[in-house]
C-alpha positions as CSV (number, residue, x, y, z in Angstrom):
1,M,1.0,22.8,16.8
2,P,1.8,19.6,13.9
3,I,-1.5,18.1,12.6
4,L,-2.2,14.3,12.3
5,C,-4.6,13.6,9.8
6,L,-6.5,9.9,9.6
7,L,-7.9,10.2,5.7
8,S,-10.2,6.6,4.7
9,L,-8.9,5.8,1.8
10,E,-12.4,4.8,-0.3
11,A,-14.9,7.5,1.9
12,G,-12.6,10.8,1.1
13,A,-13.6,11.9,5.1
14,A,-10.9,13.2,7.2
15,Q,-10.1,12.9,11.1
16,I,-7.5,15.9,12.3
17,L,-6.9,16.1,15.5
18,S,-4.5,18.4,17.1
19,G,-1.9,17.4,20.6
20,K,0.9,17.1,21.5
21,P,3.6,14.4,21.1
22,D,3.0,13.1,25.2
23,D,-0.6,13.1,24.6
24,T,-2.9,10.3,23.1
25,L,-4.4,11.2,20.5
26,T,-8.2,9.5,19.6
27,A,-9.6,8.3,16.1
28,S,-10.8,5.4,14.1
29,V,-10.1,3.9,11.3
30,S,-12.1,1.1,9.1
31,R,-11.7,-2.7,9.7
32,S,-12.1,-3.1,6.3
33,E,-10.3,-0.6,4.3
34,P,-6.6,1.0,4.8
35,S,-6.2,4.5,6.4
36,L,-3.6,7.1,5.3
37,L,-1.2,8.6,8.2
38,R,0.3,11.8,7.6
39,I,1.9,14.3,10.3
40,E,1.4,18.6,8.7
41,G,5.0,19.7,7.9
42,Q,6.7,16.1,9.2
43,R,7.7,12.7,6.7
44,I,6.3,10.1,8.7
45,R,9.5,7.6,9.6
46,R,8.3,4.7,11.6
47,V,5.1,3.5,12.6
48,F,5.1,0.5,15.3
49,G,3.2,-1.4,18.4
50,A,1.9,-4.6,19.0
51,E,2.6,-7.1,16.7
52,D,-0.7,-8.4,15.1
53,D,-1.9,-5.5,15.7
54,F,-2.2,-3.8,12.5
55,T,-0.3,-3.8,9.3
56,V,1.4,-0.6,7.6
57,I,2.4,0.2,4.6
58,P,5.1,3.0,4.2
59,D,4.6,5.9,1.7
60,K,8.3,7.2,1.5
61,D,8.1,8.7,-2.1
62,N,4.8,11.3,0.2
63,G,5.7,10.5,4.1
64,T,3.1,9.0,4.8
65,A,1.7,5.4,5.1
66,Y,-1.5,3.3,4.7
67,L,-2.9,1.4,7.6
68,K,-4.6,-1.3,8.6
69,P,-5.9,-3.1,11.6
70,G,-5.3,-7.1,12.2
71,P,-8.1,-9.2,12.3
72,D,-10.5,-9.8,15.2
73,K,-9.5,-6.4,16.7
74,S,-11.8,-3.4,18.1
75,A,-9.5,-1.2,19.2
76,F,-5.7,-0.6,19.6
77,S,-2.9,1.9,19.6
78,V,0.6,2.9,17.6
79,F,3.5,5.0,17.7
80,V,3.8,7.2,14.8
81,A,7.8,8.6,14.5
82,D,8.1,11.2,12.8
83,S,11.3,13.1,10.8
84,S,11.8,16.0,13.6
85,G,12.7,13.0,15.9
86,R,9.1,13.1,17.7
87,T,6.8,9.8,18.4
88,W,2.7,10.2,18.7
89,K,1.1,8.0,20.3
90,L,-2.6,6.5,18.8
91,F,-5.2,5.1,19.9
92,L,-7.4,3.4,17.1
93,A,-10.8,2.2,17.2
94,V,-11.8,0.1,14.8
95,T,-14.7,0.8,13.1
96,D,-17.0,-1.7,11.0
97,G,-18.7,1.3,8.3
98,P,-15.8,3.7,6.7
99,A,-13.3,5.4,9.6
100,E,-15.1,9.1,10.1
């Protein structure tokens, strides 16, 4: 099974999420710092969701993306499409400290 990772840039702590594309995977992201999204063995092609819920900066060289929640969000969902055509659904809770 592919593994989706979320990594807080400053804290250096990773959340490793395992599941199938049909599953809803849950994690937390920091309100104040960008979080790295990565899919083990795949490249991220697109990150999408409701407008103004988050900003995303793709790193096309590495096939990863950096995500930061929009202001006043406590939780939101994103969809992450990988290079093999699968789409992963993430439910992300926003924390005031660094992501776990």
